[in-house]
Structures are given as structure tokens and as C-alpha cells.
C-alpha positions as CSV (number, residue, x, y, z in Angstrom):
1,X,-147.9,43.8,81.9
2,X,-145.2,41.8,79.5
3,X,-144.1,38.5,81.0
4,X,-140.8,36.5,80.4
5,X,-141.1,32.7,80.2
6,X,-137.7,30.7,80.7
7,X,-138.3,27.3,79.1
8,X,-135.6,25.0,79.9
9,X,-134.8,21.7,78.7
10,X,-132.3,18.6,78.9
11,X,-131.9,16.3,75.9
12,X,-129.5,13.2,75.5
13,X,-126.5,14.6,73.4
14,X,-127.7,12.0,70.4
15,X,-130.9,13.4,70.6
16,X,-130.3,17.3,70.0
17,X,-131.0,16.9,66.3
18,X,-134.6,15.8,66.7
19,X,-134.9,18.4,69.4
20,X,-133.9,21.2,67.2
21,X,-136.5,20.2,64.6
22,X,-139.0,20.4,67.3
23,X,-138.4,23.1,68.4
24,X,-138.1,25.0,64.9
25,X,-141.6,23.7,64.7
26,X,-142.9,25.2,67.9
27,X,-141.1,28.6,67.0
28,X,-142.9,28.7,63.9
29,X,-146.2,28.2,65.3
30,X,-145.3,30.6,68.3
31,X,-144.8,33.7,65.8
32,X,-148.3,33.6,64.9
33,X,-149.9,33.6,68.3
34,X,-151.8,36.6,69.7
35,X,-149.4,38.5,72.1
36,X,-146.4,36.8,71.3
37,X,-143.8,39.2,71.2
38,X,-140.1,37.6,70.7
39,X,-138.2,34.8,71.9
40,X,-134.2,33.8,72.1
41,X,-132.8,30.2,72.2
42,X,-129.6,29.1,73.7
43,X,-127.5,26.3,74.5
44,X,-125.2,25.6,77.7
45,X,-121.7,25.8,76.4
46,X,-120.8,23.7,79.5
47,X,-123.0,21.1,79.4
48,X,-124.4,19.7,75.5
49,X,-127.9,19.0,75.4
50,X,-129.2,21.7,77.7
51,X,-131.3,24.3,76.1
52,X,-133.1,27.7,77.4
53,X,-135.9,29.8,75.5
54,X,-136.8,33.0,76.7
55,X,-139.9,33.9,75.2
56,X,-141.8,37.5,75.9
57,X,-145.1,38.1,75.9
58,X,-147.7,40.9,76.0
59,X,-149.5,39.1,79.0
60,X,-149.6,36.1,81.4
61,X,-153.1,35.5,79.8
62,X,-151.5,35.5,76.3
63,X,-149.1,32.7,77.3
64,X,-151.5,30.7,79.4
65,X,-153.9,31.0,76.0
66,X,-150.9,29.9,74.0
67,X,-149.8,26.8,76.3
68,X,-154.0,25.6,75.6
69,X,-153.8,25.5,72.1
70,X,-154.1,21.9,70.7
71,X,-150.9,22.3,68.6
72,X,-148.8,23.4,71.0
73,X,-149.6,20.6,73.1
74,X,-149.3,18.0,70.7
75,X,-145.7,19.4,70.1
76,X,-145.1,19.6,73.6
77,X,-146.1,16.1,74.2
78,X,-143.3,15.1,71.6
79,X,-140.6,16.9,72.9
80,X,-141.4,15.9,76.7
81,X,-141.4,12.4,75.5
82,X,-138.1,12.7,73.4
83,X,-136.9,14.4,76.6
84,X,-137.8,11.6,79.0
85,X,-138.8,14.2,81.4
86,X,-141.2,17.3,81.4
87,X,-140.2,20.5,80.3
88,X,-139.4,23.4,83.0
89,X,-141.0,26.5,83.1
90,X,-140.6,29.9,84.6
91,X,-142.7,32.7,84.8
92,X,-141.6,36.6,85.5
93,X,-142.7,39.5,85.1
94,X,-141.1,43.5,85.6
95,X,-140.8,44.7,88.9
């Protein structure tokens, strides 16, 4: 069953360009992952520096395998360091 992963981040406004660069790298890596279906990126219109990605995967196991890959872990650590806090994740499936 497909799952949607909401990935939420908040970064200081002056660090948005650096975060965008890291997220583009993450997106490029994600495109080649088994089970990856699609992704959409959003920014809040009323709060600069707040973003959300909705990532769709064929299964929860596919998502988990991606989260355990070394290349993702390394890039995610860079992102969280830039944010100054951990990225937040919420995982949903069709009811």
C-alpha cells in the first residue's frame, strides 16, 4: 500500500538558499530509489523559511530503506545541522 511522507522543515530566512541547494541534492538522490513514486515541495506563504515536502512511496518499507541509506543519512545530517533542529516526519497511508 502506498504511503505519503510529510517532511517539515524550518530554517532561518538567511539560510533558505543553502537549504534549497541541499534539498535539490536530496531530490536528485530520491529519484533513483526503489519504490519512490513522486514528490512535491511547498513553502509557507506566511512564514519564510518553513517548507514541506510530500513524498509518495510504494510502501513503508521502501521509505524506510531510503531513510537507512548512507547517502541519505549524510545529507540529512547536513540539513538538520543547518536547521538547528531535527527534520519532522509524518507518515500516512490511505484509509
